[in-house]
C-alpha positions in Angstrom: 81.5 10.6 33.4 81.6 8.2 36.4 78.5 6.2 34.9 79.6 5.4 31.7 83.8 4.6 33.3 82.1 2.4 35.5 80.3 0.9 32.8 83.5 0.3 30.6 85.4 -1.0 33.8 82.8 -3.3 35.2 83.0 -1.9 38.5 80.2 -2.5 41.1 82.1 -1.5 44.3 84.8 -0.4 45.8 87.6 -3.0 45.6 89.5 -4.0 48.7 93.0 -2.3 48.7 96.4 -3.1 50.2 99.8 -4.5 48.9 98.5 -7.7 47.8 96.4 -6.1 45.3 99.4 -4.1 43.6 101.5 -6.9 43.3 98.3 -8.9 42.2 97.9 -6.1 39.9 101.6 -6.3 38.2 101.3 -10.1 38.2 98.3 -10.6 36.2 98.9 -7.3 33.7 102.7 -9.6 33.0 100.4 -12.4 32.5 98.2 -11.0 29.9 101.2 -10.0 28.5 100.6 -6.0 28.8 103.2 -3.7 30.5 102.7 -2.9 33.7 102.8 1.3 33.8 102.7 3.1 37.4 101.9 6.7 36.5 102.3 9.4 38.9 100.7 12.9 39.5 100.4 15.4 41.9 97.3 15.9 44.2 95.7 19.2 43.4 97.9 20.2 40.4 96.3 22.4 39.1 93.1 22.0 41.2 91.4 18.9 42.6 88.7 18.5 39.8 91.6 18.2 37.4 93.4 15.6 39.7 90.0 13.6 39.8 89.3 13.6 36.3 92.5 12.5 35.3 92.5 9.8 38.0 89.6 8.5 36.1 91.4 8.7 32.2 94.2 7.1 34.2 91.7 4.5 35.0 90.5 3.6 31.9 93.7 2.9 30.7 94.1 0.3 33.3 97.8 0.8 35.2 98.9 -1.8 37.8 98.4 1.4 40.0 98.7 5.3 40.5 101.4 7.2 42.6 99.5 10.0 43.9 101.5 12.6 45.4 100.8 14.5 48.4 101.9 18.4 48.0 105.0 18.9 50.5 107.1 22.4 50.7 110.8 21.0 50.7 110.1 17.7 47.6 114.1 16.6 48.2 113.9 14.0 45.1 112.0 15.4 43.0 113.4 17.5 39.7 112.6 20.7 38.3 109.1 19.5 37.0 107.6 18.0 40.2 108.8 20.6 42.2 106.8 23.4 39.9 103.5 20.9 40.1 104.3 21.0 44.4 104.2 25.2 43.8 100.8 24.8 42.3 99.3 22.6 44.3 100.4 24.2 47.5 98.2 27.2 46.2 95.2 25.3 47.0 96.3 24.7 51.0 96.5 21.1 50.8 96.1 19.2 54.2 96.2 15.8 54.9 92.8 14.8 56.2 91.2 16.7 52.9 93.5 14.3 51.0 92.4 11.0 52.5 88.8 12.5 51.8 89.6 13.0 48.2 90.5 8.9 48.5 87.6 7.4 50.5 85.3 9.9 48.0 86.9 8.3 44.5 86.9 4.9 45.9 83.1 5.5 47.0 82.7 6.1 43.5 84.0 2.9 42.6 87.7 3.6 41.8 88.8 0.3 40.3 93.0 1.5 40.5 94.9 0.8 43.8 96.4 4.2 44.9 99.5 5.2 46.3 100.5 7.7 48.6 104.0 9.6 47.7 105.3 12.0 50.2 107.8 12.8 52.6 108.5 11.7 56.1 107.4 15.0 58.0 103.9 14.9 56.8 102.8 11.2 58.1 105.2 12.4 61.3 103.5 15.5 62.5 100.1 13.5 61.2 100.8 10.9 63.6 101.6 7.7 62.3 99.1 5.6 64.2 96.5 8.4 62.7 98.0 8.5 59.2 97.4 4.5 58.8 94.2 4.6 60.5 92.9 7.4 57.9 94.4 5.5 54.8 93.1 2.3 55.8 89.4 4.0 56.1 89.8 6.0 53.0 90.6 2.7 51.1 94.3 4.3 49.8 96.3 0.8 49.0 100.0 1.9 50.7 102.8 4.9 50.6 106.1 5.7 49.0 107.6 7.9 51.4 110.6 9.2 49.6 113.0 10.3 52.1 112.3 7.4 54.9 115.0 5.2 54.9 114.8 1.4 56.1 117.5 2.5 58.7 114.8 4.7 60.5 111.6 3.0 59.4 111.0 1.2 62.3 108.5 3.1 64.0 106.8 3.2 60.4 107.1 -0.5 59.8 105.2 -0.9 63.4 102.3 0.9 63.1 101.9 -0.6 60.0 102.5 -4.4 61.1 99.4 -6.3 59.9 97.5 -3.8 58.3 98.0 -4.5 55.1 99.2 -1.4 53.6 101.7 -1.4 50.8 105.4 0.1 52.2 107.0 1.1 49.1 111.2 1.4 49.7 113.4 3.0 46.6 116.7 0.9 46.1 119.3 3.2 43.9 122.2 2.6 41.6 124.6 3.0 44.9 122.7 0.5 47.0 124.8 -2.5 47.9 123.4 -5.7 47.6 123.0 -6.4 51.4 120.8 -3.4 51.7 118.9 -4.4 48.6 118.6 -7.5 50.7 117.2 -5.6 53.7 115.0 -3.2 51.4 113.2 -6.2 50.2 113.1 -7.9 53.2 110.5 -5.1 54.6 109.1 -3.7 51.0 105.7 -4.4 49.9 103.9 -3.7 47.0 107.1 -3.1 45.0 110.3 -2.4 45.0 111.2 1.5 43.5 114.1 0.8 41.6 115.7 4.2 41.0 117.2 4.4 37.6 119.5 6.9 38.1 121.4 9.0 40.3 119.4 12.4 40.8 116.4 13.8 41.1 113.6 12.8 39.3 112.8 14.4 35.6 112.8 13.0 32.3 116.0 12.1 30.5 117.1 11.5 26.6 119.3 8.5 27.9 118.9 6.0 30.9 122.4 4.9 32.2 124.1 2.0 30.3 124.0 -0.4 33.7 120.6 0.2 34.0 119.7 -3.5 33.0 122.4 -5.2 35.3 121.1 -3.5 38.1 117.5 -4.7 37.4 118.3 -7.9 37.2 120.2 -8.0 40.2 117.5 -6.5 42.4 115.0 -9.1 41.1 117.1 -11.6 41.9 117.4 -10.2 45.3 113.6 -9.6 45.7 110.4 -11.6 46.3 108.1 -8.9 45.6 108.1 -7.2 41.9 110.8 -4.5 40.8 109.3 -1.2 39.4 111.5 1.2 37.9 111.1 4.8 37.6 113.7 8.3 37.4 114.1 9.5 33.7 111.8 7.4 31.8 109.8 9.3 29.9 110.0 7.8 26.0 108.5 4.2 24.4 112.3 3.4 23.6 112.7 3.6 27.5 109.9 1.6 27.9 110.9 -1.2 25.4 114.0 -1.2 26.6 112.9 -1.5 30.5 110.3 -4.1 29.8 111.9 -7.4 29.5 113.5 -6.6 32.5 111.1 -4.6 35.3 108.3 -6.0 36.5 106.7 -2.5 36.3 107.8 0.9 34.7 107.2 4.4 36.6 106.1 7.3 34.7 106.2 11.0 36.5 107.8 14.0 35.2 106.6 12.9 31.5 102.6 13.0 32.7 103.5 16.2 35.6 105.0 18.1 32.3 101.8 17.4 30.0 99.3 18.8 33.3 101.6 21.9 33.4 100.9 22.6 29.6 98.0 21.5 29.1 96.0 22.2 32.9 92.3 21.2 32.6 92.6 19.8 28.8 95.7 17.4 30.5 93.6 14.5 30.7 93.2 13.3 27.5 96.5 14.4 26.8 97.9 12.2 29.4 96.1 9.0 28.1 97.1 9.6 24.5 100.9 10.1 26.1 100.2 6.9 27.7 99.0 4.8 24.7 101.9 6.1 22.7 104.3 4.8 25.3 102.6 1.3 24.5 
């Protein structure tokens, strides 16, 4: 499978990872008239082999980057769908070291898409912030989304990552003030994750009426691309957001397919993403 995909994607060696690569990937896709999508999946759900198979199918689809969730026992920003995925993943007793080893193996095979770890601060804090950055660089990870790390408390993390090139992607929300968005934009790299609605992750029938106005505001205040997520699950959502967002993040709708299809999920996810475009 790898050799076939390597031929399709024309990859001869691992690509350098980092914030710049994510930003460039988004800009290049937009320049080509494509909608930069950012899928999310939980690592080890339902097992590591299926995670890898899903990642290769997603690579063939050419997303801007991929959020790979490291399972945490108290995912406060996530709704029921991703919470259940985390429970399934935790049954495999994943470790942060094993996560980085998995990323490194993937990149040694020539994986062509930037990978971002999405997790919660307890994980890198207990592992060690500097150790986390060192392992990420060695593995070829492109960056981190630490869902419960606000900019007010991010000083130690930003310091250990200074000059390393890894993306640190912060969240802006519908309740973020202009002043706070400016602070987020100042330290964010890769892209700003704009949360389209208040509450937790999960597919929604409708998005908030003011999401476009809020997106325009965040883009006005940010020099890095702005991706929008939470609730995005339909072609209508993508059509609505595409003219205003730099990238569109889709998580729970994909994770639901994994829940239902299990090892048959890779092909079904690819069909779903194709239907969105």
